[in-house]
N, CA and C of each residue as an Amber inpcrd file, in Angstrom:
protein
   513
   0.7820000  -1.2950000  -0.1260000  -0.2470000  -0.3240000   0.1900000
   0.8300000   1.2000000  -0.2290000   0.7540000   2.2170000  -0.9780000
   1.5610000   3.5980000  -0.9940000   0.4750000   4.5560000  -0.9340000
   1.0700000   5.5310000   0.3580000   0.1470000   6.4570000   1.0210000
   0.0470000   7.6330000  -0.0960000  -1.1740000   8.2690000  -0.2600000
  -1.5250000   9.2250000  -1.1230000  -0.7970000  10.5560000  -0.5870000
  -1.3770000  10.5900000   0.7550000  -1.1530000  12.1010000   1.3570000
  -0.1160000  12.2040000   2.6320000   0.4310000  13.0840000   3.2090000
   1.1960000  13.2820000   4.1330000   0.0320000  13.3240000   5.5340000
   0.6260000  12.4570000   6.7680000   0.2470000  12.5940000   7.5590000
  -0.7250000  13.9980000   8.0380000   0.1170000  15.1930000   7.7690000
  -0.5500000  16.2760000   8.1530000  -2.0270000  16.3240000   7.1770000
  -1.8440000  16.2030000   6.1160000  -2.7650000  16.2180000   4.6620000
  -3.9220000  15.2040000   5.2020000  -3.6970000  14.0830000   5.9190000
  -4.5370000  12.9200000   6.0160000  -5.2290000  13.3060000   7.4800000
  -4.9470000  13.8210000   8.3920000  -5.7190000  14.5180000   9.4580000
  -6.3670000  15.8250000   9.0870000  -5.8070000  16.9800000   8.2740000
  -6.8710000  17.8940000   8.0070000  -7.7700000  17.3960000   7.0260000
  -8.0010000  16.4480000   6.0130000  -8.4270000  15.9700000   5.3540000
  -9.3510000  14.8500000   5.1350000  -9.0640000  13.7980000   6.5960000
 -10.0430000  12.9990000   6.7130000 -10.4750000  13.0730000   8.3270000
  -9.3430000  12.5780000   8.9150000  -9.1980000  12.4780000  10.5330000
 -10.3930000  13.3500000  11.0930000  -9.4330000  14.6840000  11.1090000
 -10.4050000  15.9950000  11.8020000 -11.5020000  15.9480000  11.7320000
 -11.7590000  16.4100000  10.2710000 -13.5860000  16.7510000   9.7730000
 -14.2090000  15.4480000  10.1510000 -13.4310000  14.4430000   9.9790000
 -15.0340000  13.2580000  10.6660000 -15.2910000  12.9690000  11.6910000
 -13.9400000  13.1910000  12.5930000 -14.6870000  13.4920000  13.9200000
 -15.4450000  14.3960000  14.7740000 -15.4740000  15.5440000  14.1380000
 -16.5370000  16.0880000  14.1570000 -18.0110000  15.8270000  14.2190000
 -18.2090000  14.1990000  13.4010000 -19.5580000  13.7260000  13.8350000
 -19.7250000  13.3180000  15.5250000 -18.5860000  13.0770000  15.9610000
 -18.6840000  12.8530000  16.9800000 -18.5630000  13.8780000  18.1350000
 -17.4830000  14.7320000  17.7630000 -17.4040000  16.0610000  19.0380000
 -18.6240000  16.7490000  19.1100000 -19.4530000  16.9330000  17.8150000
 -20.4350000  18.0350000  17.4340000 -22.0410000  17.3310000  17.7560000
 -21.8150000  16.0920000  18.1570000 -22.7890000  15.2450000  18.3740000
 -23.9030000  15.5440000  19.5880000 -23.1490000  15.9360000  20.4090000
 -23.3010000  16.2780000  21.9330000 -23.2270000  17.7290000  22.2180000
 -23.9330000  18.3470000  22.7060000 -23.5660000  19.9890000  23.4540000
 -24.6250000  20.4900000  23.9250000 -23.8040000  21.7170000  24.5980000
 -24.7000000  23.0060000  24.9550000 -24.3520000  24.0750000  24.5210000
 -25.2030000  25.2220000  24.0670000 -24.4420000  26.3530000  23.5150000
 -25.4860000  27.3430000  24.3790000 -25.3360000  28.2940000  24.8100000
 -25.7450000  29.3920000  25.5930000 -26.0020000  30.3220000  24.7230000
 -26.8990000  31.0010000  24.7380000 -27.4850000  32.1600000  23.4170000
 -28.3680000  32.8740000  24.5980000 -28.8730000  34.0320000  23.9120000
 -29.0180000  35.3350000  24.3470000 -30.9470000  34.5310000  24.8590000
 -31.1470000  33.4160000  24.1030000 -32.3680000  32.9880000  24.1070000
 -32.6330000  31.8960000  25.0200000 -31.4930000  31.4990000  25.8850000
 -31.2570000  30.0970000  26.7260000 -30.5560000  29.4290000  26.2990000
 -30.2050000  28.1460000  26.7450000 -29.5130000  26.9790000  26.5170000
 -30.1330000  26.3460000  25.2030000 -29.1190000  25.9520000  23.9360000
 -29.5240000  25.1200000  23.0770000 -29.0330000  23.7480000  23.1490000
 -29.3460000  22.9200000  23.4600000 -28.9350000  21.4290000  23.4550000
 -28.8010000  20.8490000  21.9880000 -27.8360000  20.0920000  21.9150000
 -27.0210000  19.5130000  20.4520000 -27.1910000  17.9550000  21.0670000
 -28.3210000  16.9340000  20.2410000 -27.8420000  15.6100000  20.9960000
 -28.2710000  14.8610000  19.6850000 -28.1700000  13.6350000  19.2410000
 -28.8560000  12.9840000  18.3240000 -29.9780000  12.6380000  18.8500000
 -31.2380000  12.7620000  18.0930000 -32.4590000  12.0950000  18.1260000
 -32.8750000  11.7130000  17.1130000 -32.9200000  11.8550000  16.3410000
 -33.0460000  10.8790000  15.1420000 -32.2410000   9.4070000  14.8490000
 -32.8500000   8.6660000  13.7680000 -31.9110000   7.1680000  13.3420000
 -31.0220000   8.2180000  12.2440000 -30.8690000   9.1990000  12.0530000
 -30.1170000  10.0110000  10.7480000 -28.9450000  10.6070000  11.7330000
 -29.3310000  11.2630000  12.8070000 -28.1080000  11.7520000  13.8990000
 -27.5630000  10.9900000  13.8350000 -28.1010000   9.5800000  14.3940000
 -27.0950000   8.2680000  15.0480000 -26.3390000   7.8990000  13.9270000
 -27.1900000   8.0700000  12.8680000 -26.2250000   7.3510000  11.3900000
 -24.9180000   8.1240000  11.1110000 -25.1190000   9.3310000  11.4940000
 -24.1310000   9.9750000  11.2220000 -22.7070000   9.8560000  12.3590000
 -22.9570000  10.0850000  13.4840000 -22.0610000   9.2880000  14.7950000
 -21.3580000   8.2060000  14.0950000 -22.3560000   7.4070000  13.5200000
 -21.9500000   5.7330000  13.4830000 -20.6980000   5.8120000  12.2640000
 -21.0740000   6.7270000  11.5280000 -20.0560000   7.3420000   9.8770000
 -18.5940000   7.7740000  10.9410000 -18.5840000   8.4890000  11.4540000
 -17.7480000   9.2160000  11.9730000 -16.9520000   8.1370000  12.9120000
 -17.3780000   7.2330000  13.8640000 -17.0370000   6.0370000  14.2290000
 -15.9710000   4.8420000  13.9210000 -16.8110000   4.5840000  12.5590000
 -16.3980000   3.9220000  11.8660000 -15.0880000   4.1320000  10.9640000
 -15.2980000   5.6050000  10.0550000 -14.1730000   5.8210000   9.6780000
 -12.7550000   6.3890000  10.1860000 -13.0980000   6.6740000  11.7480000
 -11.8090000   6.5150000  12.3150000 -11.6370000   5.8760000  12.7810000
 -12.2250000   4.8500000  13.0400000 -11.7040000   3.4240000  13.4670000
 -10.8260000   2.6780000  12.6690000 -11.3750000   3.1130000  11.2020000
 -11.0130000   2.1070000   9.9910000  -9.5430000   3.4860000   9.3510000
  -9.7700000   4.4300000   9.5140000  -8.9080000   5.2690000   9.0680000
  -7.5420000   5.8210000   9.7930000  -8.0790000   5.9970000  11.3410000
  -6.5800000   5.8670000  11.8940000  -5.8000000   5.1970000  11.4760000
  -5.9450000   3.5610000  11.1900000  -4.8470000   2.6410000  10.9370000
  -4.2230000   3.1560000   9.5650000  -4.4830000   4.0370000   8.9770000
  -3.6410000   4.6790000   7.7210000  -2.2830000   5.2360000   8.3050000
  -2.5920000   5.6820000   9.4650000  -1.4080000   5.9430000  10.1050000
  -0.1620000   5.1370000  10.1040000  -0.1750000   3.8790000   9.9720000
   0.5510000   3.0010000  10.4490000   1.1810000   2.5030000   8.8060000
   0.2620000   3.3860000   7.6800000   1.3570000   2.9720000   6.8760000
   2.2970000   4.1850000   6.4600000   3.4910000   3.7510000   5.9960000
   4.4110000   4.6730000   6.2000000   4.4520000   5.8340000   5.2630000
   4.3540000   7.0170000   5.3130000   3.9450000   8.4470000   4.7550000
   5.0830000   9.3660000   5.4380000   5.2660000  10.3200000   4.1810000
   5.7840000  11.5890000   5.0810000   4.7560000  12.2630000   6.2900000
   5.2640000  12.7360000   6.8320000   4.5550000  14.0370000   7.9560000
   4.3450000  15.0060000   7.2840000   4.6410000  15.5890000   6.4500000
   4.0240000  16.8370000   5.4830000   4.4310000  16.8870000   4.1330000
   3.3040000  17.8810000   3.6880000   3.7010000  17.9590000   2.2840000
   4.7640000  17.9510000   1.9960000   5.6180000  17.8580000   0.6460000
   7.1870000  18.4510000   0.4840000   7.0680000  19.9920000   0.7310000
   7.9160000  20.1360000   1.5120000   8.7800000  21.0650000   1.6810000
   7.9750000  22.5020000   2.6020000   7.4910000  21.6330000   3.1960000
   6.5610000  21.7240000   4.7150000   7.0290000  21.2930000   5.7230000
   7.6400000  22.0670000   6.7870000   8.4300000  22.2870000   7.6040000
   7.4460000  22.3370000   9.1590000   6.3110000  22.4020000   8.7760000
   5.1400000  22.7880000  10.0780000   5.7470000  24.0530000  10.3170000
   5.1460000  24.3090000  11.5340000   5.5950000  25.8150000  12.4500000
   6.7040000  25.2880000  13.2630000   7.8760000  25.3110000  12.5590000
   8.6730000  24.9080000  13.4250000  10.0620000  25.3510000  13.0890000
   9.8780000  26.5510000  12.8170000  11.4280000  27.5320000  12.6870000
  11.5800000  28.7020000  13.4550000  12.1930000  29.1910000  14.0380000
  12.4000000  30.5920000  14.5610000  12.6500000  29.9390000  15.8510000
  13.0040000  30.9650000  17.1640000  12.7600000  30.8860000  18.3090000
  11.7020000  30.0920000  18.7660000  11.9860000  29.2790000  19.6230000
  10.8680000  28.4820000  20.1170000   9.5610000  28.0360000  19.4770000
   9.7910000  27.0330000  18.7080000   8.6870000  27.0160000  17.5570000
   7.7940000  26.0510000  18.0830000   6.6480000  26.1430000  17.6350000
   5.3820000  25.9260000  18.6290000   5.2810000  24.6060000  18.4350000
   6.2750000  23.9130000  16.9540000   5.1870000  22.5150000  16.1870000
   6.9370000  21.8820000  16.1170000   6.6010000  21.0570000  16.2590000
   7.8220000  19.8840000  15.5440000   8.2560000  19.8280000  14.4120000
   9.0680000  19.8090000  13.4200000   9.4770000  19.5280000  11.8460000
   9.1940000  17.9010000  11.7660000   8.8410000  17.9230000  10.4620000
   8.4400000  16.3860000  10.3680000  10.0240000  15.4020000  10.4500000
  11.5870000  15.9600000  10.4050000  12.3990000  15.3790000  10.7320000
  12.5820000  14.9910000  12.6020000  12.1020000  15.9490000  13.1870000
  11.7620000  15.7020000  14.3690000  10.8310000  14.7670000  15.0500000
   9.8980000  14.5290000  14.2060000   8.4540000  13.8690000  14.5530000
   9.0510000  12.5410000  14.0350000   9.6900000  12.2330000  13.0020000
  10.3900000  10.9850000  12.5740000  11.4270000  10.5360000  13.7220000
  11.8420000  11.3510000  13.9090000  13.0890000  10.4490000  15.0110000
  12.1900000  10.0450000  16.2420000  11.5000000  10.9030000  16.7200000
  10.7230000  10.1270000  18.2140000   9.8050000   8.8250000  17.7910000
   9.5260000   8.9260000  16.4010000   8.8970000   7.6030000  15.9070000
   9.7120000   6.4530000  15.6080000  10.8880000   6.7550000  15.3170000
  12.3330000   5.5960000  15.0290000  12.7150000   5.5880000  16.4620000
  12.4200000   6.1400000  17.4910000  12.9450000   6.1350000  18.6280000
  12.3740000   5.2040000  19.1310000  10.8980000   5.4570000  19.5600000
  10.1410000   4.3940000  19.6420000   8.4110000   4.2860000  19.2010000
   8.5890000   3.6050000  18.2860000   7.3580000   3.3150000  17.4160000
   6.2630000   2.2300000  18.0230000   6.4280000   1.8340000  19.3870000
   5.5700000   1.0520000  20.1320000   4.7780000   2.2890000  20.6480000
   5.0590000   3.6090000  20.8450000   4.4280000   4.8320000  21.4960000
   3.5590000   5.0460000  20.7200000   4.2380000   5.3500000  19.3170000
   3.6860000   5.9530000  18.1410000   1.9830000   4.7780000  17.6840000
   2.1980000   3.7170000  17.7280000   1.4130000   2.3440000  17.7840000
   0.4170000   2.5680000  18.9750000   1.0640000   2.7360000  19.7710000
  -0.2720000   3.0700000  20.8930000  -1.1670000   4.1380000  20.8030000
  -0.5470000   5.0140000  20.5800000  -1.4880000   6.3310000  20.3080000
  -2.4800000   5.9830000  19.5010000  -2.1890000   5.5280000  18.1160000
  -3.3340000   4.7220000  16.9940000  -4.1500000   4.3810000  17.9730000
  -3.5450000   2.9900000  18.5600000  -4.5650000   2.4660000  18.8040000
  -5.6110000   3.1020000  19.9380000  -5.2940000   3.8180000  21.1200000
  -5.6700000   5.0060000  21.8120000  -7.0100000   5.5960000  21.2010000
  -6.7150000   6.0140000  19.8510000  -8.0180000   6.4670000  19.0960000
  -8.8750000   5.6250000  18.4250000  -8.2490000   4.9610000  18.1310000
  -9.3600000   3.5040000  17.4590000 -10.1190000   3.0160000  18.6890000
  -9.7410000   2.7900000  19.7100000 -10.3570000   1.8420000  21.0660000
 -11.3580000   3.1780000  21.2560000 -11.3700000   4.4480000  20.9910000
 -12.3840000   5.3080000  21.5170000 -13.5640000   4.8760000  20.2060000
 -13.0990000   5.2520000  18.9780000 -14.0030000   5.0860000  17.8020000
 -14.7780000   3.5690000  18.1390000 -13.9230000   2.5940000  18.7730000
 -14.8630000   1.4090000  18.8490000 -15.5850000   1.4580000  20.2910000
 -15.3020000   2.4200000  20.9430000 -16.4450000   2.5230000  21.8210000
 -17.8350000   3.3510000  21.5320000 -17.2190000   4.1340000  20.4440000
 -18.3320000   5.2030000  19.9960000 -19.0560000   4.1680000  19.4420000
 -18.7670000   3.3480000  18.7550000 -19.4480000   2.4620000  17.7240000
 -20.4880000   1.4890000  18.8630000 -20.1700000   0.9930000  20.5490000
 -21.2410000   0.4180000  20.9960000 -21.8950000   1.4770000  21.4300000
 -21.6370000   2.6470000  21.7020000 -22.4380000   3.6430000  21.9500000
 -23.5770000   3.8820000  21.2550000 -23.1920000   3.9790000  20.0290000
 -24.3070000   4.0480000  19.1210000 -25.1990000   3.1610000  19.1320000
 -24.9080000   1.7360000  19.3770000 -26.0700000   0.5710000  19.1130000
 -27.0360000   0.7550000  20.4970000 -26.2910000   1.4040000  21.5100000
 -27.2500000   1.7080000  23.0220000 -28.0300000   3.1110000  22.3930000
 -27.6000000   3.7580000  21.8630000 -28.1530000   4.9020000  21.5170000
 -28.0670000   5.9120000  22.9860000 -27.0360000   5.8830000  23.9400000
 -26.7370000   6.5050000  25.0790000 -25.9180000   8.0460000  24.9150000
 -27.0400000   8.9050000  25.0920000 -26.5020000  10.1920000  24.8440000
 -25.4830000  10.4580000  25.7530000 -25.7170000  10.3210000  27.1460000
 -24.9670000  10.4730000  27.8600000 -23.0890000  10.0640000  28.0190000
 -23.2810000   8.8360000  27.6590000 -21.9260000   8.0940000  26.9650000
 -21.1680000   8.7450000  26.0850000 -22.2630000   9.2180000  24.7880000
 -21.7110000   9.8890000  23.5690000 -21.0220000  11.1970000  24.2180000
 -21.2910000  11.7580000  24.9480000 -20.8590000  12.9340000  25.5430000
 -19.3800000  12.9620000  26.1190000 -19.3530000  11.7540000  26.9380000
 -18.1730000  11.4850000  27.6570000 -17.3320000  11.0010000  26.5490000
 -17.6280000  10.2470000  25.7290000 -16.8020000   9.5290000  24.7180000
 -16.4470000  10.8420000  23.9620000 -16.8290000  11.6450000  23.6410000
 -16.3610000  13.0700000  23.2160000 -14.9850000  13.3910000  23.8730000
 -15.1070000  13.7980000  25.4930000 -14.1470000  13.9950000  26.0750000
 -12.8990000  12.7500000  25.5940000 -13.0770000  11.5020000  25.9830000
 -11.9120000  10.5950000  25.7780000 -11.3120000  10.6500000  24.2330000
 -12.3570000  11.3380000  23.1740000 -11.5040000  11.1950000  21.9250000
 -10.6010000  12.3470000  21.7880000 -11.0990000  13.6510000  22.3140000
 -10.2240000  14.6990000  22.7900000  -9.0220000  14.7490000  23.0650000
  -9.2540000  13.6860000  24.3850000  -8.1060000  13.0160000  25.5650000
  -6.8960000  12.2640000  24.3450000  -7.8560000  11.4810000  23.2800000
  -6.5610000  10.5730000  22.5960000  -6.1550000  11.4450000  21.3020000
  -6.5890000  12.2450000  21.0560000  -5.9120000  13.3870000  19.9590000
  -5.1930000  14.1130000  20.7030000  -5.2740000  14.8840000  21.5310000
  -4.8250000  15.4040000  22.1480000  -3.0040000  14.9280000  22.6200000
  -3.5360000  13.8190000  23.2960000  -2.4990000  13.2240000  23.6400000
  -1.1570000  13.0810000  22.9150000  -1.7420000  12.4290000  21.6330000
  -0.8280000  12.4490000  20.5190000  -0.1870000  13.1980000  19.7220000
  -1.1260000  14.6420000  19.6690000  -0.6170000  16.0470000  18.7710000
   0.7500000  16.1270000  19.8610000   0.1240000  16.3570000  21.8340000
   1.2920000  16.7440000  22.4440000   2.3040000  15.9500000  22.3220000
   2.1310000  14.8080000  22.0120000   3.5100000  14.0000000  22.2220000
   4.6400000  14.0600000  20.7350000   3.5440000  14.2160000  19.4720000
   4.1370000  14.3080000  18.3890000   4.4040000  15.5330000  17.6050000
   3.3300000  16.2140000  18.0420000   3.2840000  17.6750000  16.7830000
   3.9060000  18.9730000  17.5490000   3.4100000  19.2800000  18.5620000
   3.5350000  20.9260000  19.7000000   3.6280000  20.0540000  21.3110000
   4.5830000  19.4400000  21.3530000   4.8710000  19.2450000  23.0440000
   5.2980000  20.1950000  23.7380000   5.7610000  21.2830000  23.2450000
   6.0510000  22.3540000  23.8120000   4.9680000  23.0960000  24.5840000
   3.8380000  22.5040000  23.9190000   2.4990000  23.0830000  24.5640000
   1.6950000  22.7480000  25.8120000   2.3190000  21.1020000  25.8810000
   2.0460000  20.4140000  26.8780000   1.5720000  21.0140000  28.6250000
   2.2120000  21.8710000  28.7630000   1.8500000  22.7860000  30.0010000
   0.7440000  23.4530000  30.1850000   0.7930000  24.0700000  29.2450000
  -0.4710000  25.3130000  28.9610000  -1.9930000  24.4640000  28.8530000
  -1.6410000  23.4050000  27.8940000  -2.9230000  22.4260000  27.5320000
  -3.7270000  21.5670000  28.9330000  -2.3890000  20.8150000  29.6990000
  -2.7490000  20.8270000  30.9460000  -3.1540000  21.7480000  31.9660000
  -2.7870000  22.9790000  31.9970000  -3.2840000  23.7660000  32.5720000
  -4.8280000  24.2540000  32.4700000  -4.7540000  24.2300000  30.9830000
  -6.3300000  24.8380000  30.5340000  -7.2380000  23.6040000  30.8900000
  -6.7580000  22.6160000  30.4950000  -7.7030000  21.1150000  31.0910000
  -8.4140000  21.1640000  32.7580000  -7.4320000  21.4460000  33.2500000
  -7.9700000  21.4940000  34.6610000  -8.7940000  22.2440000  35.2090000
  -8.4890000  23.7290000  34.4800000  -9.7970000  24.6180000  34.6330000
 -10.9520000  24.6960000  33.9740000 -10.8220000  23.7840000  33.0130000
 -12.4110000  23.5780000  32.1590000 -13.4980000  23.3890000  33.0090000
 -14.9340000  23.7970000  32.8630000 -15.8180000  23.4070000  33.7960000
 -16.2640000  21.9390000  33.3610000 -16.4910000  21.2200000  33.9910000
 -16.9610000  19.8500000  34.1040000 -18.8810000  19.2720000  34.0460000
 -19.1580000  19.0360000  33.3460000 -20.7100000  18.4650000  33.3390000
 -20.7170000  16.9740000  33.7470000 -21.4530000  16.4660000  34.9450000
 -21.3300000  15.3210000  35.5050000 -22.8080000  15.5150000  36.0730000
 -23.4060000  13.9350000  35.6160000 -24.4940000  13.4940000  35.5100000
 -24.8220000  13.2740000  36.9440000 -25.8000000  13.9000000  37.9760000
 -26.2270000  14.0090000  39.1570000 -26.8790000  12.5970000  39.7290000
 -26.0690000  12.0680000  40.3860000 -26.8140000  10.6100000  40.9900000
 -28.4040000  10.9180000  41.5590000 -28.9410000   9.5590000  41.4230000
 -30.7560000   9.7630000  41.7160000 -30.5460000   9.2960000  42.8200000
 -31.7210000   9.9830000  43.9410000 -31.1760000   9.4210000  45.1340000
 -32.6480000   8.8530000  45.3650000
């Protein structure tokens, strides 16, 4: 199998957009008119979530196919003092040093997609919301390792300060 696009392009053109089928499936927006809730309500809504999960579960394995990290001539945002991103050469060196970790990151994202497939079968909105957070952690965990590791401290601090929604226990 020969790769058609770089990792950067695969993420931008497939993995990231299709993940929105999961990320955007459940949420709340506070407007001037009150709180607007988004959640899958119809079979078509749940089918869209399933499409996202299947595409992620299968598509993330395309990262196991050797491919360039970025298009030719693209060095990411890796130049200048304190660059925010690693260069393709730096990323490759990290993967070469520990390919098991790279594969573990791929499996972590795939596992979330498989989790979402099971949630779709049950049509459980609360679990889908929680899976969205799991997906975010899987994505961010890989990005903080290979794409912008210099942001780890800021991202972790931001995560500590985020509001959490938890289902109240029934008494």
